[in-house]
Steps between C-alpha positions, in 0.01 A plus 500: 500500500481817287485295181206293622304816583585664167408179311172466683401863407621454144296182467190677628545770234548226237168343598332844492612537139332168418152614625401621160746300290251261337233697311273313255424204726148416621393746778477233771851377416635861500340558835655186643847580370475862632398369841787259498753770400364741767529228766854413403595864503353541851689188619838620373449863617390369843806274523733791425333727753496227769870420446587869516329527838631168623857563400519868605660424836758246379595731214545790740712283731711386209557860395607580859740205495632612161598840647739325745719356218847659517584762234784285365257225388397545133124438493453618138386198311579668168879482570533124446840376399530372148630169639163440662334504158680177407300301755 
């Protein structure tokens, strides 16, 4: 869930960087490309914002469930055994 939100916001920024990326074209073509880039940026930014709002409750519930895991369970994903790397 987090990755989808982060990707959507990154992709919005990527489109914003494209708004003025094609100088030297005919003015009507530049205007069309800018409008397209602005629209795409709005779509991706909106998707990230919508998903943040829509997933806020499930994420909060998951965090509450996560707090009930016993202390003896290793939840650190960085402590993977070297044997797991073979698969």
